[in-house]
C-alpha positions as CSV (number, residue, x, y, z in Angstrom):
1,M,91.8,217.8,53.1
2,A,88.6,215.0,53.2
3,T,90.5,212.4,52.6
4,M,91.9,213.0,55.8
5,G,89.3,212.9,57.5
6,C,87.7,210.0,56.4
7,L,90.6,208.1,57.3
8,T,90.9,209.5,60.4
9,L,86.6,208.2,60.4
10,L,87.7,205.1,59.9
11,A,90.7,204.8,62.6
12,L,87.9,205.8,65.2
13,F,85.7,202.6,64.5
14,A,88.7,200.1,64.5
15,T,89.7,200.9,68.0
16,I,86.3,201.3,69.1
17,S,86.1,197.3,67.1
18,V,88.7,196.1,70.0
19,I,85.9,196.7,72.9
20,S,84.6,194.0,74.0
21,A,80.7,194.4,73.3
22,S,77.6,191.8,72.8
23,E,76.9,193.6,69.0
24,K,78.9,193.5,66.4
25,A,77.9,195.2,62.7
26,P,80.2,196.1,59.2
27,V,81.0,199.8,58.7
28,L,81.3,200.4,54.9
29,L,82.8,203.8,53.4
30,W,82.9,205.8,50.6
31,S,84.6,209.0,49.9
32,N,84.1,211.0,46.8
33,N,88.1,212.6,47.1
34,K,89.3,211.1,44.3
35,E,92.8,212.6,45.2
36,Q,94.5,210.0,47.8
37,A,92.8,206.2,48.2
38,L,91.1,204.9,51.9
39,P,94.5,202.3,53.5
40,S,93.3,199.2,53.6
41,S,94.1,198.1,56.8
42,L,94.1,200.2,59.5
43,I,95.0,197.6,62.2
44,G,97.7,199.7,64.6
45,H,96.0,203.1,64.2
46,T,94.5,205.0,67.3
47,T,92.8,208.6,66.7
48,E,96.3,210.2,68.0
49,N,98.1,207.6,64.9
50,L,96.3,210.5,63.1
51,G,95.5,213.7,64.4
52,D,92.7,215.8,65.1
53,G,92.1,216.0,61.0
54,F,88.2,214.8,60.9
55,M,87.5,217.4,62.8
56,D,88.8,220.2,61.1
57,A,88.1,219.3,57.6
58,D,86.2,220.7,55.7
59,Q,83.9,218.0,54.0
60,N,80.0,217.0,54.7
61,L,79.2,214.0,56.2
62,I,76.4,211.2,56.0
63,V,76.1,208.2,58.5
64,F,73.2,205.5,56.9
65,L,72.0,204.1,60.1
66,Q,70.2,200.4,59.9
67,D,68.0,198.9,62.2
68,K,70.1,195.7,62.2
69,L,73.0,195.1,59.8
70,S,75.4,192.0,59.5
71,L,78.2,190.9,57.7
72,D,76.4,187.6,56.0
73,D,73.5,190.4,54.9
74,I,76.0,191.9,52.5
75,T,77.4,188.7,51.2
76,K,74.1,186.9,50.7
77,H,71.9,190.0,48.8
78,A,75.1,191.2,46.8
79,D,75.5,188.0,45.2
80,V,79.6,188.7,46.4
81,F,80.5,184.9,45.3
82,N,80.1,185.5,41.3
83,E,82.3,187.3,40.0
84,A,80.2,188.4,37.1
85,S,77.8,189.6,39.9
86,D,76.3,193.0,39.3
87,G,75.8,193.6,43.2
88,A,72.1,192.0,42.9
89,T,70.3,193.6,45.6
90,F,73.5,196.0,46.6
91,H,73.9,196.6,42.7
92,H,73.7,200.4,44.1
93,L,76.1,200.1,46.7
94,K,78.5,197.2,45.3
95,G,79.0,200.8,42.4
96,L,79.3,203.3,45.2
97,M,82.2,202.0,46.7
98,E,84.0,200.8,42.9
99,Q,83.6,205.2,42.3
100,H,84.2,206.1,44.9
101,H,87.7,205.6,47.9
102,S,85.8,203.2,49.7
103,A,86.8,200.9,53.5
104,Y,85.3,198.6,55.2
105,L,85.3,197.0,58.3
106,P,83.8,193.7,58.0
107,S,83.2,193.4,62.3
108,V,83.1,196.9,64.8
109,S,81.5,196.3,68.4
110,S,78.6,198.9,69.4
111,P,79.5,200.9,66.1
112,V,75.7,203.1,67.4
113,S,77.5,204.6,69.9
114,L,80.8,206.2,67.2
115,V,77.5,207.5,65.2
116,Q,76.1,208.3,68.7
117,N,79.4,210.9,69.8
118,L,80.8,211.5,66.4
119,R,77.2,213.8,66.7
120,E,78.4,215.1,70.0
121,K,81.5,216.3,69.1
122,F,80.7,217.3,65.0
123,D,81.7,221.3,64.8
124,G,78.9,222.0,61.4
125,A,75.5,221.6,61.2
126,V,73.8,218.5,62.1
127,H,70.2,217.0,59.8
128,D,68.5,214.3,60.9
129,V,66.0,212.0,57.9
130,S,64.3,209.1,57.8
131,G,62.8,209.7,54.4
132,E,63.7,208.9,50.7
133,S,65.6,212.5,50.2
134,L,67.8,215.3,50.4
135,A,65.7,217.6,48.9
136,D,64.2,219.2,52.2
137,V,68.0,219.4,53.8
138,A,68.2,223.0,54.2
139,F,72.4,222.8,53.8
140,D,74.5,225.6,55.4
141,D,77.3,226.1,53.0
142,A,79.2,228.4,55.4
143,K,79.8,225.2,57.3
144,K,80.0,221.1,57.1
145,N,76.9,219.3,57.7
146,L,76.4,216.1,59.2
147,V,73.6,214.4,58.0
148,M,72.3,211.5,59.6
149,V,70.4,209.3,58.1
150,T,67.7,206.8,59.6
151,L,66.8,204.0,57.1
152,P,64.2,201.5,56.7
153,S,63.2,199.0,59.0
154,T,64.3,195.9,57.7
155,A,62.0,193.8,59.8
156,V,59.4,192.9,57.6
157,A,60.6,191.4,54.0
158,K,63.8,192.3,54.4
159,E,65.3,191.6,50.6
160,T,62.8,194.3,49.7
161,A,63.6,196.8,52.3
162,L,67.5,196.3,51.3
163,S,66.6,196.4,47.8
164,K,64.4,199.6,49.1
165,I,67.3,201.0,50.9
166,D,70.3,200.3,48.2
167,G,68.1,203.0,46.2
168,I,68.3,205.4,49.1
169,F,72.4,205.1,49.0
170,E,72.0,205.6,45.2
171,R,69.4,208.9,45.5
172,M,71.0,210.6,48.4
173,T,74.9,209.7,47.2
174,R,73.8,211.2,44.1
175,E,72.4,214.7,45.7
176,M,75.5,215.1,47.9
177,S,77.6,214.6,45.0
178,A,75.6,218.1,43.7
179,L,76.8,220.0,46.2
180,K,80.4,220.9,45.2
181,K,81.8,219.6,48.5
182,P,83.9,216.6,49.9
183,F,81.4,214.6,52.2
184,T,82.4,211.1,53.1
185,A,80.0,208.1,53.4
186,V,79.0,205.7,56.4
187,Y,76.9,202.4,56.4
188,T,76.5,200.7,59.3
189,G,73.5,199.6,61.6
190,R,73.0,200.2,65.7
191,G,73.6,195.6,66.1
192,S,73.8,192.7,64.3
193,S,71.1,191.2,62.5
194,Q,72.5,187.6,63.6
195,A,71.6,185.2,66.2
196,P,73.3,186.3,69.3
197,A,77.3,184.5,70.6
198,E,76.8,181.6,72.6
199,S,77.3,181.4,75.7
200,F,81.1,179.7,75.2
201,Y,81.7,183.1,73.8
202,Q,81.1,185.2,76.9
203,G,84.1,184.4,78.6
204,R,84.9,181.3,81.3
205,H,82.3,181.0,84.0
206,L,81.8,178.0,86.5
207,L,79.7,175.3,85.8
208,A,78.4,176.8,82.7
209,T,75.1,175.1,81.4
210,A,73.3,175.7,77.7
211,D,70.3,177.8,77.7
212,P,67.3,175.0,79.5
213,G,64.7,175.6,76.1
214,A,68.5,175.1,73.1
215,N,68.3,172.2,71.3
216,Y,71.7,171.4,72.4
217,T,73.8,171.3,75.0
218,F,77.3,173.2,75.2
219,I,78.7,172.9,79.3
220,N,82.3,175.5,80.1
221,L,84.2,173.6,83.5
222,T,85.4,176.9,85.3
223,G,87.5,177.0,81.6
224,C,89.6,173.4,81.1
225,I,86.7,171.3,78.7
226,Y,84.0,172.5,76.5
227,F,81.8,169.9,75.5
228,Y,78.7,170.2,73.2
229,M,76.4,168.3,71.6
230,T,73.1,168.4,70.6
231,Q,71.6,165.2,71.0
232,V,72.0,162.2,73.1
233,D,70.4,159.0,73.3
234,F,70.8,155.7,75.7
235,Y,69.9,152.1,74.6
236,Y,68.9,149.1,77.2
237,F,68.3,146.5,75.1
238,T,65.2,147.4,73.2
239,E,64.3,150.1,75.0
240,H,65.2,153.9,73.9
241,W,65.2,157.2,75.3
242,E,66.5,160.5,73.6
243,L,67.6,162.4,77.0
244,P,67.0,165.8,77.3
245,Q,69.1,168.5,76.7
246,N,69.8,170.1,80.3
247,P,72.3,167.6,82.5
248,D,72.9,168.8,86.0
249,V,76.4,169.3,86.4
250,D,77.5,167.5,89.5
251,P,79.2,169.5,92.5
252,S,81.9,167.3,92.4
253,S,83.2,168.0,88.7
254,D,86.5,169.7,89.0
255,C,89.7,170.2,86.8
256,T,92.5,170.1,88.8
257,N,96.3,168.6,88.3
258,G,96.3,167.9,85.1
259,T,93.1,165.8,85.1
260,I,89.1,166.8,83.9
261,S,86.5,165.2,85.9
262,L,83.0,166.0,84.4
263,I,80.4,164.1,85.1
264,L,76.5,164.8,84.3
265,N,73.2,164.1,85.9
266,Y,70.3,163.6,83.9
267,P,66.7,164.6,85.1
268,A,64.8,161.5,85.9
269,M,62.8,159.9,82.4
270,T,59.4,157.7,82.4
271,G,61.0,154.2,83.0
272,L,64.6,155.6,83.3
273,T,65.8,157.2,86.8
274,D,70.0,158.1,87.9
275,L,71.3,158.4,85.4
276,Q,74.8,159.7,85.4
277,F,77.5,160.5,82.7
278,I,80.6,160.5,84.3
279,F,83.8,161.7,81.7
280,E,87.6,161.9,83.0
281,F,90.1,163.4,80.7
282,S,93.6,163.8,80.9
283,S,97.0,165.9,79.5
284,T,99.9,164.0,78.2
285,P,103.3,163.8,77.7
286,S,103.3,164.2,73.8
287,R,100.8,167.6,73.8
288,M,97.9,165.3,73.3
289,W,94.0,165.1,75.7
290,T,92.9,162.3,76.3
291,L,89.7,160.0,77.7
292,D,90.4,158.2,80.5
293,Y,87.2,156.7,80.8
294,F,83.3,156.9,80.3
295,N,81.4,155.3,83.3
296,L,77.5,155.4,83.3
297,T,75.5,154.9,86.2
298,Y,71.6,154.1,85.2
299,T,68.1,152.1,87.0
300,V,66.2,151.1,84.0
301,S,62.4,149.6,85.0
302,G,58.9,148.6,82.8
303,N,59.7,145.8,79.8
304,S,63.4,146.0,80.7
305,T,64.1,146.0,84.6
306,G,68.2,146.3,85.4
307,S,70.6,148.6,87.2
308,G,74.6,149.6,86.8
309,N,76.4,151.7,88.9
310,N,79.7,153.1,87.0
311,V,79.6,150.8,84.9
312,P,82.4,150.9,82.1
313,M,81.5,151.8,78.7
314,S,84.1,152.3,75.5
315,T,86.5,155.2,75.4
316,A,86.7,155.3,71.4
317,L,84.1,157.9,72.0
318,I,86.5,160.4,72.0
319,P,89.9,159.2,70.6
320,D,93.5,160.7,71.7
321,T,93.8,164.4,70.5
322,P,96.3,167.1,70.0
323,E,95.9,169.7,73.0
324,K,94.6,173.3,71.3
325,F,92.3,170.7,68.7
326,S,88.8,169.7,69.1
327,Y,87.5,166.6,68.6
328,H,84.1,166.7,66.4
329,C,81.7,164.1,65.1
330,Y,78.6,164.4,63.7
331,Q,77.2,160.5,63.6
332,G,79.2,158.8,66.2
333,P,79.4,155.0,66.2
334,M,77.4,153.6,69.3
335,I,78.9,153.0,72.6
336,N,79.0,150.1,74.3
337,E,80.3,148.7,77.4
338,T,83.4,146.7,77.7
339,G,85.2,145.2,80.3
340,K,84.5,141.2,82.2
341,N,80.6,139.8,81.5
342,V,80.0,142.9,78.3
343,T,76.4,142.5,78.0
344,N,76.1,145.3,75.8
345,Q,72.8,146.3,77.8
346,A,73.6,150.2,77.5
347,A,75.2,151.6,75.1
348,V,74.6,155.3,74.4
349,V,74.8,157.2,71.4
350,F,75.9,161.1,70.6
351,T,75.4,162.6,68.1
352,S,77.2,166.7,66.7
353,L,80.2,165.9,69.4
354,Q,82.2,168.5,70.2
355,V,84.7,168.3,72.7
356,Q,88.0,169.8,73.3
357,A,89.9,169.6,76.9
358,F,92.2,172.0,78.1
359,N,94.0,174.4,76.8
360,L,91.5,177.0,76.0
361,S,90.8,179.4,73.3
362,E,87.5,181.6,74.5
363,S,85.8,179.4,70.9
364,F,86.4,175.3,70.0
365,G,89.8,176.0,68.0
366,Y,90.0,173.5,64.6
367,Y,88.6,170.1,65.3
368,N,90.2,166.7,64.3
369,D,87.2,164.9,62.9
370,C,86.0,161.6,63.0
371,V,85.2,161.1,59.3
372,G,88.4,160.4,57.7
373,F,89.7,161.2,54.2
374,F,89.3,158.4,53.1
375,T,85.1,158.3,52.8
376,I,83.0,156.0,50.1
377,P,82.5,158.9,47.9
378,I,86.1,159.8,48.0
379,W,86.9,156.2,47.4
380,T,84.0,156.7,44.5
381,G,85.6,158.8,42.5
382,I,89.6,157.4,42.7
383,I,88.1,154.0,41.6
384,T,86.4,155.5,39.2
385,T,89.6,157.5,37.7
386,L,91.4,154.8,38.4
387,L,89.2,152.6,36.0
388,L,89.3,155.6,33.3
389,V,92.6,156.3,33.4
390,S,93.4,151.9,33.1
391,I,90.5,152.0,29.9
392,L,92.6,155.1,28.7
393,T,96.3,153.5,29.7
394,F,95.2,150.4,27.7
395,G,93.9,152.5,24.6
396,V,97.3,154.3,23.4
397,L,99.2,151.2,24.3
398,M,97.0,149.5,21.3
399,L,98.1,152.7,19.3
400,L,101.5,152.9,20.5
401,S,101.3,148.6,19.6
402,I,100.4,149.5,15.8
403,Q,104.1,149.2,13.2
404,T,104.4,151.0,9.8
405,M,105.4,148.5,7.3
406,D,108.8,148.6,6.3
407,R,108.7,147.6,2.9
408,F,107.0,149.7,0.3
409,D,106.9,150.7,-3.8
410,D,109.1,153.9,-4.8
411,P,106.9,156.0,-7.2
412,K,110.4,157.1,-7.8
413,G,111.9,154.1,-8.6
414,K,112.7,151.4,-11.0
415,A,109.2,149.8,-11.0
416,I,108.6,145.9,-9.9
417,T,107.8,143.5,-13.3
418,V,106.4,140.3,-12.5
419,N,106.4,138.3,-15.4
420,V,103.8,136.6,-15.8
421,V,103.4,133.1,-18.0
422,E,100.8,131.4,-20.0
């Protein structure tokens, strides 16, 4: 019965996890009921599938609620990638998960709302605890007991705080086991300790741009194109400008009839004004998307003076890319002017560029990187390997070429006599 209650509780979390919310946190559960293991997956389950067994189960429940928690906290401080690890900071938690029937959900939306709902509907005694022990809790043996444990803050000295929390898990679980009654333990957070997701996870909206104070530029044009970069450098002869991260998307930018026109206007800088980037993308019958042209408009003053209006730039900036794939290049090449009478006066360099056009999902798709498979380190490894294999092959062939004598004395046969004439 206690296992059914734990199973239903996990299903409650699984149901909540599909609801859109801004905060997500992992949920870990363990139970001392050894009759039946928890399921490895609850995909597709709802509370209706499991009935009301949890509320009717005769078991205690203890909820450990942390201020901020993410899966990274567990993977980082529990040394999970080391097979011989004892759990590091979370060594007690690791032991509890292994010794009890346990399960976890890596990302649950607003778990605190479920905890609050559970508190309101719990049919039994509810106890709030903020200390490190359950010694002062007056458990009612005639009823079920819900213990809400507020864990210490992790805002300062996080690793030390998590180590202290790990000790609380061990102590309180031992105290719950001493009650000789089935129990289920839940560990989660009020919110995520990770930074909020970028704007492109928040849904599609017209002419979305990055936060002016951010150290990157992200543009979502009516859900037709994602355009991300961390730095753009503009060159004109010997002059150089590092462009700001907050270009304005021109209102004339649009996405119609299988083509995308993206126009970025940069604010005036010392010696550089009227800077405008014009990109046009299209989709092809072969299910590819391509950059048809990339034009620049600029006015330069100061040591070098000049201007350009719709100056064509090389479309090698972004090669043809399959649909549902993005193109990524950490350190792209210098993009120069093209066409007739090329003087290479203006040039642009994009850093950490990632672009995806057409057939977008809620985030960038798999990326086609500008760095090919055969990089310099890979070629170095291949050449070194071939050299070593050649040396080994030569040595083996030399050994195989050694021939034994085809004539020798037979120790059991007649001795060879050699007459010596004096």
